[in-house]
C-alpha positions in Angstrom: 6.2 -22.2 -3.0 3.9 -22.1 -6.0 2.3 -18.9 -7.2 -1.0 -17.8 -5.6 -2.9 -18.7 -8.6 -1.3 -22.2 -8.8 -1.6 -23.5 -5.3 -5.0 -25.2 -5.4 -4.8 -28.7 -4.0 -1.3 -28.3 -2.6 0.3 -27.3 0.7 0.1 -28.7 4.2 -3.7 -28.2 4.6 -5.0 -28.5 1.1 -8.7 -29.3 0.8 -10.1 -29.7 -2.7 -9.5 -26.3 -4.4 -8.3 -24.5 -1.2 -4.7 -24.7 0.0 -3.5 -23.3 3.3 0.0 -22.5 4.4 0.8 -21.1 7.9 3.6 -20.2 10.3 2.6 -22.7 12.9 5.2 -25.3 11.8 8.0 -22.7 11.6 10.3 -21.8 14.5 8.9 -18.7 16.2 12.2 -16.8 15.6 12.0 -17.5 11.9 8.3 -16.7 11.3 8.5 -13.0 10.5 11.3 -13.5 8.1 9.6 -16.4 6.4 6.4 -14.3 6.1 8.3 -11.4 4.5 9.9 -13.7 2.0 6.6 -15.4 1.2 4.9 -12.1 0.5 7.9 -11.0 -1.6 7.6 -14.1 -3.8 3.9 -14.6 -4.0 2.6 -11.0 -4.1 5.5 -8.5 -4.5 8.7 -7.6 -2.7 8.3 -5.2 0.2 10.0 -4.2 3.4 8.1 -5.1 6.6 8.2 -4.0 10.2 6.1 -5.3 13.1 5.8 -5.0 16.8 5.0 -8.7 16.7 8.1 -9.8 14.9 9.3 -11.9 17.8 5.9 -13.7 18.1 4.5 -13.3 14.6 1.7 -15.6 13.4 0.2 -15.7 9.9 -1.7 -17.9 7.5 -2.9 -17.7 3.9 -5.6 -19.7 2.2 -5.3 -19.8 -1.6 -8.5 -20.3 -3.5 -8.7 -22.5 -6.6 -10.0 -20.4 -9.5 -7.3 -19.0 -11.8 -6.6 -15.3 -11.2 -5.1 -15.6 -7.7 -7.4 -15.1 -4.8 -6.0 -15.5 -1.3 -7.3 -15.0 2.2 -4.7 -13.7 4.7 -4.7 -13.7 8.5 -1.6 -12.2 10.2 -0.3 -10.2 13.1 -0.4 -6.4 12.5 2.6 -4.9 10.6 3.7 -2.1 8.2 4.8 -2.7 4.7 6.6 -0.4 2.2 7.2 -0.9 -1.5 10.0 1.3 -2.7 11.4 2.0 -6.1 14.2 -0.5 -5.3 11.6 -3.2 -4.8 9.9 -2.4 -8.1 13.2 -2.6 -10.0 13.9 -5.9 -8.3 10.6 -7.5 -9.4 7.4 -6.1 -10.8 4.7 -8.6 -11.8 2.8 -5.7 -13.3 -0.4 -6.6 -11.6 -3.2 -4.8 -9.8 -4.5 -6.2 -6.5 -7.9 -5.6 -5.1 -8.0 -5.8 -1.3 -11.0 -6.4 0.9 -10.7 -6.0 4.7 -12.4 -8.7 6.7 -11.3 -7.7 10.2 -9.2 -4.9 11.8 -8.1 -2.1 9.5 -5.7 -0.8 6.9 -4.2 2.6 5.9 -3.1 2.3 2.3 -1.4 5.1 0.4 -0.4 5.0 -3.2 0.1 7.9 -5.6 -2.2 10.7 -4.5 -4.7 8.3 -2.9 -5.0 7.5 0.7 -7.6 4.8 1.9 -8.3 4.2 5.5 -10.3 1.0 5.4 -12.2 -0.8 8.2 -14.1 -4.1 7.9 -15.7 -4.5 4.4 -13.5 -1.7 3.1 -12.1 -2.2 -0.4 -9.4 -0.6 -2.5 -7.1 -1.3 -5.4 -3.3 -1.0 -5.6 -0.6 -1.5 -8.2 2.6 -3.5 -8.0 4.3 -0.9 -10.4 4.2 2.1 -8.0 5.6 2.8 -4.6 3.1 1.8 -1.8 2.8 2.4 1.9 0.5 0.1 3.8 -0.1 0.0 7.6 -2.1 -3.0 8.9 -3.6 -1.6 12.1 -3.5 -3.1 15.5 -7.0 -3.1 17.1 -6.5 -6.0 19.4 -6.5 -8.9 17.0 -5.0 -10.2 13.7 -5.5 -8.5 10.4 -7.8 -10.5 8.1 -8.2 -9.6 4.4 -8.9 -11.0 1.0 -6.6 -10.3 -1.9 -7.7 -10.7 -5.6 -4.9 -10.5 -8.2 -5.9 -8.6 -11.3 -3.3 -9.1 -14.1 -3.1 -6.2 -16.4 -3.4 -8.5 -19.4 -6.8 -9.7 -18.1 -8.3 -6.4 -17.0 -10.3 -4.8 -19.9 -9.4 -1.2 -18.8 -6.5 1.0 -19.8 -3.7 1.1 -17.2 -3.7 4.9 -17.1 -7.3 5.0 -16.2 -7.1 2.3 -13.5 -4.2 4.2 -12.0 -6.6 7.1 -11.2 -8.3 4.8 -8.6 -5.1 3.7 -6.7 -5.5 4.1 -3.0 -9.2 5.2 -3.3 -11.8 3.6 -1.1 -14.2 1.6 -3.3 -17.9 1.1 -2.5 -19.1 -2.3 -1.2 -22.7 -1.5 -0.3 -24.3 -1.2 -3.8 -23.9 -2.2 -7.4 -20.8 -4.1 -8.6 -19.1 -3.4 -5.2 -21.8 -5.3 -3.3 -21.7 -8.2 -5.8 -17.9 -8.4 -5.6 -18.0 -8.3 -1.8 -20.5 -11.2 -1.8 -18.4 -13.1 -4.4 -15.2 -12.7 -2.3 -16.8 -13.8 0.9 -18.7 -16.8 -0.6 -16.0 -18.2 -2.9 -14.2 -20.4 -0.4 -17.3 -22.4 0.2 -18.3 -22.5 -3.5 -15.0 -23.9 -4.8 -15.1 -26.9 -2.5 -18.0 -28.4 -4.5 -16.9 -27.2 -8.0 -15.3 -29.1 -10.8 -12.5 -27.7 -13.1 -14.9 -26.0 -15.5 -16.8 -24.3 -12.8 -13.6 -23.2 -11.1 -12.5 -21.5 -14.3 -15.8 -19.8 -14.6 -15.7 -18.6 -11.0 -12.2 -17.1 -11.6 -13.5 -15.2 -14.6 -16.5 -13.8 -12.7 -14.2 -12.3 -10.1 -12.2 -10.4 -12.7 -15.3 -9.3 -14.5 -16.9 -8.0 -11.3 -13.7 -6.1 -10.4 -13.6 -4.6 -13.9 -17.2 -3.5 -13.7 -16.6 -1.9 -10.3 -13.6 0.0 -11.5 -15.3 1.0 -14.8 -18.3 2.3 -12.8 -16.0 4.5 -10.7 -14.5 5.9 -13.9 -17.9 6.4 -15.5 -16.8 4.2 -18.4 -18.9 1.0 -18.2 -19.7 1.2 -21.9 -16.1 0.4 -22.7 -16.3 -3.0 -21.1 -16.4 -6.0 -23.5 -19.8 -7.6 -24.1 -18.7 -10.8 -22.3 -17.7 -8.9 -19.2 -21.1 -7.2 -19.1 -22.8 -10.5 -19.6 -20.9 -12.1 -16.7 -21.8 -9.1 -14.4 -25.5 -9.3 -15.4 -25.5 -13.0 -14.6 -23.9 -12.3 -11.2 -26.6 -9.7 -10.5 -29.3 -12.1 -11.5 -27.8 -14.8 -9.3 -27.7 -12.5 -6.3 -31.3 -11.4 -6.9 -32.5 -15.0 -7.0 -30.7 -15.8 -3.7 -32.3 -12.8 -2.0 -35.8 -13.7 -3.2 -36.0 -17.5 -2.9 -38.6 -17.3 -0.2 -41.0 -15.4 -2.5 -43.4 -17.9 -4.2 -43.8 -15.4 -7.0 -40.1 -15.7 -8.0 -40.0 -17.1 -11.5 -38.3 -16.2 -14.8 -40.8 -13.5 -15.6 -40.1 -11.8 -12.2 -36.4 -12.1 -12.7 -36.5 -10.6 -16.2 -38.8 -7.7 -15.1 -36.5 -6.7 -12.3 -33.5 -6.5 -14.6 -35.4 -4.7 -17.4 -34.9 -7.5 -19.9 -37.3 -9.7 -21.8 -37.9 -13.3 -20.7 -36.5 -14.4 -24.0 -33.3 -12.5 -23.4 -33.1 -14.0 -19.9 -33.3 -17.5 -21.4 -30.7 -16.7 -23.9 -28.4 -15.5 -21.1 -28.7 -18.9 -19.5 -28.2 -21.0 -22.6 -24.5 -21.3 -21.8 -25.1 -22.0 -18.2 -25.3 -25.5 -16.7 -29.1 -25.1 -16.1 -32.0 -22.9 -17.0 -33.1 -20.0 -14.8 -36.2 -22.0 -13.6 -34.0 -25.0 -12.7 -31.6 -22.7 -10.8 -34.4 -21.3 -8.7 -35.8 -24.8 -8.0 -32.4 -26.2 -7.1 -31.5 -23.4 -4.7 -34.9 -23.6 -3.0 -34.4 -27.4 -2.6 -30.9 -26.8 -1.2 -32.3 -24.4 1.4 -35.0 -26.9 2.4 -32.4 -29.7 2.7 -30.3 -27.5 4.9 -33.2 -26.7 7.2 -34.5 -30.3 7.4 -31.0 -31.5 8.5 -30.6 -28.7 11.0 -31.4 -30.0 14.5 -32.3 -26.6 15.8 -35.1 -26.4 13.2 -36.8 -29.7 14.1 -39.8 -27.8 15.5 -40.7 -26.6 12.0 -42.9 -28.9 10.0 -41.9 -30.1 6.5 -44.8 -28.1 5.1 -43.6 -25.0 6.8 -40.1 -25.5 5.5 -41.4 -25.9 2.0 -43.5 -22.7 2.3 -40.6 -20.8 3.8 -38.6 -21.3 0.7 -41.2 -20.5 -1.9 -42.9 -23.9 -2.6 -46.6 -23.3 -2.8 -47.7 -26.9 -3.0 -46.3 -29.5 -0.5 -46.9 -32.4 -2.9 -44.9 -30.7 -5.7 -42.1 -30.0 -3.2 -42.0 -33.6 -2.0 -41.7 -35.0 -5.6 -39.0 -32.4 -6.5 -37.1 -33.2 -3.3 -37.1 -37.0 -3.9 -35.9 -36.5 -7.5 -33.0 -34.3 -6.3 -31.9 -36.3 -3.2 -33.3 -39.8 -3.7 -35.2 -39.6 -0.4 -38.3 -38.0 0.8 -38.1 -34.9 3.0 -39.3 -37.0 6.0 -36.6 -39.6 5.3 -33.9 -37.0 5.1 -35.0 -35.5 8.4 -35.1 -38.9 10.1 -31.7 -40.1 8.8 -28.9 -40.3 11.4 -26.4 -37.5 11.4 
């Protein structure tokens, strides 16, 4: 089996930049052993126990950007990484884990994190680890982001202070990282190779920013990391305020306490300007609404106003340029 960061476009259920492998095609009696071996090869060697060993089910979807992001769904179990496992194989990575469903009790060093849905923590492959994936009446669902030490712009000794510590996901870099991890599977399906590489870098930069913030050491981050995080903040702000007709480059710059000139400089290396980004995302929301059968009661003008277009004629022209059809033609087209 290829490494987590190398599986895009492969496997029995590969779709674009997402590859999925699962226990469904493996004999029931062999599934738990296969899962243990797979985790040992693709994440790190551990010892596992499970009350579901005789009826175990699991799947992992590997996402395309470099860096190794994977979405796991599996029956509850317990895993231990002991010194003997570390001596056998240590990839010398950190992993950031985000719980999507059920819960985890993770213990490493002096840290103990009891995580429910949207809980987040970081662990190291180089230290003993105890992890109990809890049984609350359903499978465990989590996202795992590999953070190679060579790519993380923080000293190992400092990151180790955060092992097993719950990390915030409600505000700041934690909220951006949570959104990134949840939205990435959909984003990669429509991305080319260059965009995939950029998306992978964004994940590492957001994780570095979150860890640095917890350490009170954000100034130590390289300028490129800080630029990437600022762009992610701006992107999230734009998405949250698309319905506001006053959203424009000046409003974006003011909210982030930078000049409009600085904002335009930030976007010089991006595929499109900030104004074009706002317009494209508004048009995408309008297109989604116009092709949604449950929203046929809403007029085209109402749809345009809902997503920040002040003038219906301007909206119609921009829509036709983007999609080659008028809004009414898109709505009437057979599905």
